[in-house]
N, C-alpha and C positions, 0 to 999 in steps of 0.2 A: 377236621374242619375244612366249612369250606366257606371261606372268606371271599367270595364273588361279590365286586363292590357293587354290580348293579342287582345283586338281591338284597343285597344290605339297604342301599336306597329305597329300593321299592320296599321292604318293609318299614322305614324310618317314615317317609311318606305315607305312606298308611296312616300311618299312627298320629303322625301331624293332623291331617286329615281329619282322624276320628276326633284328635282332641279339639280342635278348631269347630268343626261340627256340635260337638259338647255345648263348647262355648258361646257360640254362636245362638247355640237353643236355649242357653241359661240366661242371654241377653236378650234375648228374643220374648222369654218371658217376664225377665224383671222390665223391660219396656211396658210392656200391656197394661203390668201392674201399674207402675207411675202413669201411665196415661188414664188407666180408672180413676186414680187416688184425684188426677188433678180435674177429670170431670165430676167427680164427688163434691171435690172442694169447688169449683163454679157452681155447681148447683146451689152450694149451701149459701154461697156470696151473695146468690141471684137474689135469694128468700130473703136478704136484707134490706134488697133495694127501697122496695116502699117504705116499710118503716124508718128507714135514714130520711126516704125525704119526706114523709111525713113530720120529725123531728127537724128536720130544716127547717122546711113551712113554719112547724110551730115557733122556732127560735127566731126568724123572720119577723114575724108578727110581733111578739113582743120585745126586739127589739126597734120595731117600727111604731110601737104602742107608746113604748119610753121618750121616745123622742118627738111621737106626737104630744104626749102628755105633757112633756117638757116646754112645749112652742107653744102650747095651749096656756100652761100657764104663763109663760110669758108675756102673751098679748093680752091674759086677761089682766096682771098686774100692768101693763102698758097704759090698757082702757081706764083701770080708776086711777090711775093719777091723772090721768086728763082730764077728768070728769071734777 
């Protein structure tokens, strides 16, 4: 039986390099999938930007009208009390 340490080292080294190559290839594929998923999420989120702004403006308008209406009725009441 040949137990040459140099040959054993070379065989083990080659095996480890193959395993590393396979693991790096798998990692690269998984990172590519993650990147694609992030891009998909980003494009979906971008689609919500305009409706979100619309609802925000709608809410601000309603909130502003409520304040204006309250101020207007207070002003009308104070005008009524003066006359």
